C-alpha positions as CSV (number, residue, x, y, z in Angstrom):
1,M,-0.7,-7.2,-23.0
2,N,-0.4,-9.8,-20.4
3,I,-2.3,-8.7,-17.0
4,V,0.4,-9.9,-15.0
5,L,2.6,-8.4,-17.1
6,I,1.5,-5.0,-16.4
7,K,0.5,-5.3,-12.9
8,A,4.2,-6.4,-12.5
9,L,5.5,-3.5,-14.7
10,Q,3.6,-0.9,-12.1
11,L,5.1,-2.6,-9.5
12,I,8.7,-2.3,-10.2
13,L,8.4,1.4,-12.0
14,S,6.4,2.5,-9.0
15,L,9.4,0.7,-6.7
16,T,12.2,2.5,-8.6
17,I,10.5,5.6,-7.9
18,L,10.4,5.3,-4.3
19,V,13.9,3.6,-3.5
20,V,16.1,6.1,-5.5
21,L,13.6,9.2,-4.1
22,H,14.7,7.4,-0.7
23,E,17.7,6.8,-1.2
24,G,18.3,10.2,-2.8
25,G,17.2,11.5,1.1
26,H,20.6,9.9,2.7
27,F,22.6,11.1,-0.4
28,F,21.3,14.9,-0.3
29,F,22.5,15.3,3.5
30,A,25.4,13.6,2.8
31,K,26.8,15.9,0.7
32,L,25.3,18.4,2.3
33,F,27.4,18.0,5.1
34,K,30.6,16.6,3.0
35,V,30.3,13.5,3.4
36,R,31.3,11.0,0.9
37,V,28.5,8.4,-0.8
38,L,30.7,5.3,-2.3
39,K,27.5,4.0,-4.2
40,F,24.3,5.0,-5.1
41,Y,22.3,1.6,-6.7
42,V,19.0,1.4,-8.0
43,F,18.4,-2.1,-7.3
44,F,20.6,-4.8,-5.2
45,N,23.9,-6.2,-7.1
46,P,24.9,-9.2,-5.6
47,M,27.9,-10.9,-7.5
48,F,27.6,-8.6,-10.6
49,H,25.6,-5.3,-11.9
50,L,23.7,-4.3,-15.1
51,F,25.0,-0.8,-15.4
52,S,28.0,1.5,-13.5
53,T,29.3,4.7,-14.1
54,Y,31.7,7.0,-11.5
55,D,30.6,11.0,-11.4
56,T,34.2,11.5,-13.1
57,W,32.2,10.7,-16.2
58,F,29.3,13.5,-15.4
59,R,31.8,15.9,-14.4
60,R,34.1,15.7,-17.7
61,L,30.9,16.4,-19.4
62,F,30.2,19.4,-17.7
63,K,33.4,20.1,-17.9
64,K,33.6,20.1,-13.6
65,T,36.5,19.9,-11.5
66,P,37.3,16.7,-9.7
67,V,35.6,17.3,-6.1
68,E,38.7,17.2,-3.4
69,V,38.5,17.1,-0.1
70,P,41.3,17.1,2.9
71,V,42.1,13.7,4.1
72,K,44.9,14.7,6.1
73,V,46.2,18.1,7.7
74,E,49.8,18.4,9.0
75,K,51.7,21.9,9.4
76,D,55.5,22.0,7.6
77,E,58.5,23.6,9.8
78,D,57.2,27.4,9.6
79,G,54.1,25.8,11.2
80,K,51.3,26.5,7.8
81,E,48.9,24.1,7.4
82,Q,49.8,21.1,4.1
83,K,46.4,19.7,3.3
84,E,46.8,16.4,1.3
85,K,43.8,15.7,-0.5
86,E,42.2,12.9,-2.8
87,Y,39.3,12.9,-5.4
88,V,36.5,11.7,-3.7
89,G,33.7,10.0,-6.4
90,T,30.6,8.1,-6.5
91,E,29.8,5.1,-7.8
92,Y,26.5,5.1,-10.1
93,G,25.1,1.8,-10.8
94,I,21.7,-0.4,-11.5
95,G,21.7,-4.1,-9.8
96,W,20.2,-6.8,-11.5
97,L,18.1,-7.5,-8.3
98,P,14.9,-5.5,-8.6
99,L,14.2,-6.1,-4.4
100,G,15.5,-2.1,-3.4
101,G,18.5,-0.2,-3.4
102,Y,21.4,1.4,-1.9
103,C,23.3,4.0,-0.6
104,A,26.8,3.1,0.5
105,I,28.0,6.1,2.5
106,A,31.5,6.5,3.9
107,G,32.9,6.0,7.6
108,M,29.3,4.3,8.3
109,I,28.5,0.5,9.9
110,D,25.6,-0.9,7.2
111,E,25.2,-4.1,5.1
112,T,27.5,-2.7,2.8
113,N,30.4,-4.5,5.3
114,Q,32.9,-1.5,5.1
115,K,36.3,-2.3,6.8
116,L,36.5,1.0,9.4
117,D,40.0,-0.1,10.8
118,S,41.8,2.7,9.1
119,E,41.9,6.1,10.9
120,P,38.5,8.0,10.7
121,K,39.0,10.4,7.8
122,P,37.0,14.2,7.8
123,Y,34.9,13.4,5.4
124,E,33.4,10.2,7.0
125,F,30.2,9.4,8.5
126,R,31.4,8.7,11.7
127,T,33.5,11.8,12.1
128,K,30.5,13.9,11.9
129,P,28.6,15.6,14.6
130,A,25.4,13.5,15.4
131,W,23.0,15.9,14.9
132,Q,24.3,15.8,11.1
133,R,24.6,11.7,11.0
134,L,20.5,12.0,12.5
135,L,19.5,14.3,9.9
136,I,21.3,11.8,7.0
137,M,19.5,8.7,8.7
138,V,16.1,10.4,8.7
139,G,16.7,12.0,4.7
140,G,15.2,9.0,3.3
141,V,11.9,8.6,5.6
142,L,11.5,12.4,4.9
143,V,12.0,12.1,1.4
144,N,9.0,9.9,1.6
145,L,6.2,11.5,3.5
146,L,7.0,14.5,1.4
147,L,6.6,12.7,-1.8
148,A,3.5,10.9,-0.7
149,F,2.2,14.3,0.5
150,F,2.9,16.0,-2.4
151,I,1.5,13.0,-4.7
152,Y,-1.9,13.0,-2.9
153,S,-1.7,16.9,-2.6
154,M,-1.4,16.9,-6.9
155,I,-4.2,14.0,-7.2
156,K,-6.8,16.5,-5.7
157,F,-5.2,19.1,-7.8
158,Y,-5.4,17.3,-11.0
159,Y,-8.7,14.6,-10.1
160,G,-10.4,17.0,-7.2
161,D,-12.4,14.6,-5.4
162,S,-16.3,12.8,-6.2
163,Y,-18.2,11.2,-3.8
164,V,-21.8,10.3,-3.2
165,R,-23.0,12.0,0.2
166,P,-24.8,9.7,2.6
167,Q,-28.6,11.9,2.2
168,D,-28.2,11.2,-1.6
169,M,-28.0,7.6,-1.5
170,T,-31.5,6.8,-1.9
171,Y,-31.4,3.3,-1.7
172,G,-28.7,3.3,1.3
173,L,-26.4,0.0,2.4
174,K,-26.4,-3.6,2.5
175,F,-25.0,-5.8,5.5
176,N,-24.1,-8.9,5.9
177,E,-25.7,-11.4,9.1
178,D,-22.5,-10.0,11.3
179,G,-23.7,-6.5,10.4
180,K,-27.4,-7.2,11.0
181,N,-25.9,-8.9,14.3
182,A,-24.2,-5.5,15.2
183,G,-28.3,-3.6,14.9
184,F,-27.5,-2.5,11.4
185,Q,-30.7,-3.2,8.8
186,D,-30.6,-3.0,5.2
187,G,-31.0,0.6,3.6
188,D,-29.9,1.8,6.6
189,I,-27.4,4.8,5.7
190,I,-24.3,5.6,8.0
191,I,-23.8,9.2,9.0
192,R,-21.3,9.1,11.9
193,T,-19.3,7.1,13.7
194,D,-19.0,8.6,17.5
195,D,-18.6,12.1,16.6
196,K,-17.0,12.0,13.2
197,E,-19.6,13.0,10.2
198,V,-19.3,10.4,7.1
199,K,-18.6,11.9,4.0
200,T,-19.2,8.8,1.5
201,F,-19.1,5.6,2.0
202,T,-16.0,3.9,1.3
203,V,-13.6,1.0,2.5
204,A,-12.5,3.3,5.1
205,L,-15.7,3.4,6.9
206,M,-15.6,-0.5,8.3
207,R,-12.2,1.1,10.2
208,D,-14.2,3.6,11.5
209,I,-17.5,1.3,12.5
210,S,-15.0,-1.2,14.2
211,N,-13.2,1.7,16.0
212,A,-16.7,3.6,17.3
213,E,-18.7,3.0,20.7
214,T,-21.8,4.3,18.7
215,V,-22.8,4.8,14.9
216,T,-25.3,6.6,14.0
217,V,-27.9,6.1,10.9
218,L,-30.6,7.1,8.8
219,R,-33.5,4.0,9.0
220,R,-36.8,5.9,6.8
221,G,-35.5,9.3,7.5
222,K,-35.2,8.9,11.3
223,E,-31.4,9.4,13.0
224,T,-31.4,5.8,14.8
225,V,-27.6,5.8,17.5
226,L,-26.6,2.1,17.7
227,T,-24.4,0.8,20.3
228,M,-21.1,-1.7,18.3
229,P,-19.8,-4.1,20.0
230,D,-16.6,-5.2,21.5
231,D,-15.7,-7.6,19.3
232,L,-15.8,-5.9,15.5
233,S,-12.5,-7.0,14.1
234,L,-11.5,-4.9,10.6
235,L,-9.7,-7.9,9.7
236,K,-12.8,-10.2,9.8
237,M,-14.9,-7.2,8.4
238,A,-12.6,-6.7,5.7
239,E,-12.4,-10.5,4.4
240,A,-16.3,-11.0,4.6
241,E,-18.3,-12.4,2.1
242,P,-20.9,-11.1,1.5
243,P,-19.2,-8.2,2.4
244,F,-20.1,-6.9,6.3
245,V,-20.9,-3.4,4.7
246,D,-21.5,-2.3,0.6
247,Y,-23.9,-0.6,-1.3
248,L,-27.6,-1.6,-1.7
249,L,-28.3,-2.6,-5.2
250,P,-31.8,-3.1,-6.4
251,F,-31.9,-5.9,-8.4
252,K,-33.4,-4.4,-12.0
253,V,-32.1,-5.9,-15.7
254,D,-31.0,-2.9,-17.4
255,S,-29.4,-4.6,-20.6
256,V,-29.2,-8.6,-21.7
257,L,-25.8,-10.1,-23.2
258,S,-26.7,-11.0,-26.4
259,G,-25.9,-15.3,-27.0
260,T,-25.8,-15.6,-22.8
261,P,-28.0,-18.1,-20.8
262,A,-30.2,-14.8,-20.0
263,E,-31.1,-14.1,-23.6
264,K,-32.2,-18.0,-24.2
265,I,-34.1,-17.9,-21.2
266,G,-35.9,-14.5,-22.1
267,M,-34.6,-11.9,-19.6
268,K,-35.4,-8.4,-21.1
269,K,-34.8,-5.3,-19.6
270,G,-36.4,-3.8,-16.4
271,D,-36.6,-8.2,-15.3
272,V,-36.0,-9.1,-11.7
273,V,-35.0,-12.1,-10.4
274,T,-36.7,-12.6,-7.2
275,S,-35.6,-16.0,-6.3
276,F,-32.5,-18.2,-7.1
277,N,-32.0,-21.7,-6.2
278,G,-35.0,-21.4,-3.6
279,V,-33.5,-18.8,-1.8
280,P,-35.4,-15.3,-1.7
281,I,-33.2,-12.2,-3.6
282,A,-34.3,-8.9,-2.5
283,S,-31.4,-7.3,-4.7
284,Y,-28.6,-8.1,-6.8
285,N,-26.4,-8.2,-3.6
286,D,-28.2,-11.6,-2.6
287,F,-28.0,-12.4,-6.5
288,T,-23.9,-12.3,-6.8
289,Y,-23.4,-13.6,-3.5
290,Q,-25.5,-16.6,-4.3
291,I,-23.1,-17.3,-7.3
292,L,-20.1,-16.8,-5.5
293,R,-21.7,-19.4,-3.2
294,L,-21.6,-21.4,-6.4
295,Q,-17.9,-20.8,-7.4
296,D,-16.5,-22.0,-3.6
297,A,-18.4,-24.4,-4.2
298,V,-15.8,-25.9,-6.7
299,G,-13.2,-27.6,-5.3
300,E,-10.2,-28.5,-7.0
301,D,-11.1,-31.9,-7.7
302,A,-14.6,-31.2,-9.0
303,T,-15.1,-32.9,-12.9
304,A,-16.7,-31.2,-16.0
305,A,-19.8,-32.6,-14.6
306,D,-19.6,-31.2,-11.0
307,S,-19.1,-27.9,-12.4
308,L,-22.0,-28.3,-14.5
309,N,-24.3,-29.9,-11.8
310,L,-23.4,-26.3,-9.9
311,R,-23.6,-23.8,-12.9
312,T,-27.5,-25.5,-13.4
313,V,-29.7,-23.1,-11.3
314,Q,-33.5,-22.5,-11.0
315,L,-34.7,-18.8,-11.0
316,V,-38.2,-17.1,-10.7
317,L,-38.3,-14.1,-12.5
318,N,-40.9,-11.1,-11.7
319,N,-42.6,-13.5,-8.7
320,T,-43.9,-15.1,-11.7
321,D,-41.9,-17.0,-13.9
322,T,-39.9,-20.0,-12.9
323,V,-37.3,-21.0,-15.6
324,N,-34.2,-23.2,-15.5
325,T,-30.5,-22.1,-17.2
326,V,-27.0,-23.1,-16.7
327,L,-24.6,-20.3,-15.8
328,T,-21.5,-20.2,-18.0
329,S,-18.3,-21.6,-17.4
330,E,-17.3,-18.2,-15.5
331,F,-20.7,-18.3,-13.7
332,K,-21.8,-15.6,-15.7
333,I,-25.6,-15.4,-16.6
334,G,-25.0,-12.6,-19.0
335,I,-27.0,-9.4,-17.4
336,I,-26.1,-5.6,-16.6
337,N,-28.2,-4.5,-13.8
338,A,-29.6,-1.0,-13.5
339,M,-27.4,1.1,-11.0
340,P,-28.5,3.5,-9.0
341,D,-28.7,7.1,-10.2
342,Y,-27.3,8.5,-7.2
343,K,-26.0,12.5,-7.3
344,V,-22.4,12.6,-7.6
345,T,-20.7,15.8,-5.3
346,E,-17.6,17.4,-7.3
347,R,-15.1,19.0,-5.5
348,K,-12.2,20.7,-7.2
349,Y,-9.0,22.3,-5.6
350,G,-6.9,25.0,-6.9
351,F,-3.2,24.8,-6.8
352,F,-2.3,26.0,-3.4
353,E,-5.2,24.7,-1.4
354,S,-4.8,21.1,-2.8
355,F,-1.4,21.0,-0.4
356,P,-3.4,21.1,2.7
357,A,-5.9,18.7,1.2
358,G,-3.2,16.1,0.5
359,I,-1.1,16.6,3.3
360,K,-4.1,16.0,5.5
361,Y,-5.1,12.6,3.5
362,G,-2.2,11.2,3.5
363,W,-1.8,11.8,7.4
364,N,-4.9,9.6,7.7
365,I,-3.7,7.3,5.5
366,L,-0.8,7.0,7.5
367,G,-2.7,7.3,10.9
368,N,-4.7,4.5,9.7
369,Y,-1.8,2.1,8.2
370,V,-0.4,2.3,11.8
371,D,-3.6,1.7,13.8
372,D,-4.2,-1.6,11.2
373,L,-1.1,-2.7,12.5
374,K,-2.4,-4.3,15.1
375,Y,-3.7,-7.0,13.4
376,I,-0.3,-8.4,12.4
377,F,-0.4,-9.8,16.1
378,T,-2.9,-11.8,15.4
379,K,-3.4,-15.5,14.0
380,E,-5.6,-14.0,11.1
381,G,-3.4,-10.9,10.8
382,S,-0.2,-13.1,10.2
383,R,-1.7,-14.9,7.8
384,S,-2.3,-12.0,5.7
385,V,0.7,-10.9,5.3
386,G,1.9,-10.9,1.8
387,G,4.9,-9.9,-0.5
388,F,6.2,-8.5,-3.4
389,V,2.9,-10.5,-5.2
390,T,0.3,-9.1,-2.5
391,M,1.7,-6.0,-3.5
392,G,1.7,-6.6,-7.5
393,K,-2.1,-7.9,-7.4
394,I,-3.4,-4.7,-5.8
395,F,-2.6,-2.9,-9.1
396,P,-5.3,-2.5,-11.8
397,D,-5.5,-4.9,-14.5
398,S,-5.0,-2.2,-16.8
399,W,-2.7,0.8,-16.9
400,N,-4.0,3.5,-14.9
401,W,-2.5,6.7,-13.6
402,Y,-5.0,7.7,-10.8
403,S,-4.8,3.8,-9.4
404,F,-0.5,4.3,-9.7
405,W,-0.1,7.5,-8.4
406,N,-2.6,6.2,-5.3
407,L,-0.7,3.3,-4.5
408,T,2.8,4.7,-5.0
409,A,1.9,7.7,-2.4
410,F,0.5,4.5,0.0
411,F,3.5,2.3,-0.5
412,S,5.6,5.2,0.2
413,I,4.2,6.6,3.4
414,I,4.5,2.3,4.3
415,L,8.4,2.7,3.4
416,A,8.9,5.8,5.5
417,F,6.8,4.0,8.2
418,M,8.8,0.6,7.9
419,N,12.3,2.5,7.8
420,I,11.6,4.3,11.2
421,L,11.1,1.3,12.8
422,P,14.0,0.9,15.9
423,I,15.0,-2.3,14.1
424,P,19.0,-2.6,12.9
425,A,19.9,-2.6,10.2
426,L,16.6,0.0,9.3
427,D,17.1,4.1,9.2
428,G,15.2,3.8,12.7
429,G,17.9,1.2,14.2
430,H,20.4,3.9,13.5
431,V,18.6,6.8,14.5
432,L,18.1,4.7,17.8
433,F,21.7,4.5,18.6
434,L,22.1,7.9,17.5
435,L,19.2,9.6,20.2
436,Y,21.4,7.2,22.5
437,E,24.3,9.0,21.9
438,I,23.0,12.3,22.1
439,I,21.2,11.8,25.6
440,V,24.3,9.8,26.7
441,G,26.8,11.2,25.5
442,R,28.8,8.3,24.1
443,K,28.7,6.5,21.0
444,P,28.3,2.4,21.1
445,G,31.0,0.6,20.5
446,D,31.6,-0.9,17.2
447,N,32.0,-4.3,17.6
448,F,28.1,-3.9,19.4
449,M,27.0,-1.8,16.1
450,K,28.5,-4.9,13.9
451,R,26.6,-7.0,15.7
452,A,23.1,-5.4,16.0
453,E,23.4,-4.8,12.4
454,M,24.2,-8.8,11.6
455,V,20.8,-9.1,14.2
456,G,18.8,-6.3,11.9
457,L,19.6,-8.3,9.1
458,F,18.9,-11.4,10.4
459,I,15.0,-10.0,11.3
460,L,14.5,-8.2,8.2
461,L,15.5,-11.3,5.9
462,A,13.1,-13.3,8.4
463,L,10.5,-11.4,7.9
464,L,11.4,-10.7,3.9
465,I,10.7,-14.8,3.8
466,Y,8.0,-14.7,5.9
467,A,6.0,-12.8,3.9
468,N,6.3,-13.9,0.2
469,G,5.9,-17.5,1.8
470,N,2.8,-16.3,2.4
471,D,2.4,-15.5,-0.9
472,I,3.8,-18.3,-2.8
473,L,1.4,-20.3,-0.1
474,R,-1.5,-18.6,-1.5
475,L,-0.9,-19.3,-5.3
476,F,-0.8,-23.0,-4.5
477,G,-4.4,-22.5,-2.5
478,I,-2.4,-23.2,1.2
C-alpha cells in the first residue's frame, strides 16, 4: 500500500477517535443537564453531508418512547400547571470535510450561528446555571485528557517499558560541535540533569539539557559536572545535523549486501572505514554524517553528472587500504553496521499499577509540550509550525499499533490544551466568559459574545491557514 495513503489513514482514524470523544464529552454533560443537542457531526458538513439520521430512528429500533421536555408552563383556571411539551431529537451525521467535528447545543452562541431571538426555553444552554454550562464546556477537554491518560496506561500495561540504562551504555554518547562547545565529549554518559536522574537516552533528554544549569556525566568511569551555557535552544538542538546528542556507534561491518558498492570493493564483515574523502572517521555516526552532507549538496538543478560526481567517494579501510567507489543513487554503500549489544532493562506493569504510571507519563508529556510552546514566538519556532501534513508525516510508513496509540494519546493532549486556551470560539473562550459571569454575577451581552465568537473564528482560521501554509511551502522546498 502507498506510504502516503497509510500515513493518511492513520491520521484520519486518529483524528476521528479524538473528535468523536471530544464532542462526546460536551454531549454527555449536555444530556446530563437536560440540554438539547441539535446536531452531533463527525467531520464538517458545509453545504452537504455524507450521512445523517435522527435519534428517532434509534428509538424506534429499540422501541423507546420519544423524549419529551417542557417548553412552556402555564396554569389553568384551577391553578394546576399545564405543561406544553415537544419532542427533542438530535441529528447525527458524518460530514465530508475531515478537519474536525462539532456538537451543536441549543441556546448557545457558537460557530453554528443559531438564532436566539426567541424566548429562552428550559432545555437551552443559556437557561442553565453557570456551573452546569461550565461543565458542558470543559467536557471535551476533560475527555481528551482522560483518554490520553487511559491510552498511556494501557500502553504501559500491554507493552511495558524497555530501555537501556545509562550505566549499560558501554560506548556512551556522540555529540556534535555545539555539544562539544557546551563541554561534552564523545563517550560521555549523561546520568543527571541538575538533580534529575536520567533513566535512559531519549529525544526528551535534549529538553532536559536545554533547561538544565548543570549536567553530570560519567567520563572514563568518573562523574564530571558540566555547567551549561545560557544560550542552549531546544529548537536548534532538535534540528541540528549531525544531532546534538546521539548514541555513539562504533564502525564495524556486520554484513555486506549482495550487488552493492561495498561488495564490489571487497568489504567484508569486521571491516572499518577510517577515512571518507579525506575526513577521518571515528564512528559510524561520522560515516553517516558525511553521506548526509553529500545528499544535502545535491541541489534542485543538479544534473546526473553532478550526482555521479558527488557519489564518487574515496574510502580508507582498516587504516591500510584506499579504495574508490560510487554510492547508489540513494547514496547507499550497502552495509549493515554492527550495533552495540547493550543490556536492555524490561519493566512490566500490572493492570492497576499501569494507571499511575500512565498518568504520570501523560502529565510529563503535557508539561513538556507547554514548555516547548515558548519557541513558537521565535523566528525559527514559527517556521516549524505545521498543519495536517506535518501531523501525517509523524506516523510510521507501515501500520504500527504501538506508534498509532502513542501518537493518538499525544494528539489528544494537544487537542485538550489547545481547546482550553482562552480564545473565543474555543472551549477555553467560553470557559473564560463563564468564569467572568460566576465572579461578576452577570453574563456578557449576547451581541458582545457574537462579536467575540467572530473574532475567535478569524484567529483560528488565520492559524489554520498559517500552519498548513507552512506545510505547503515545505513541500516546495521553501
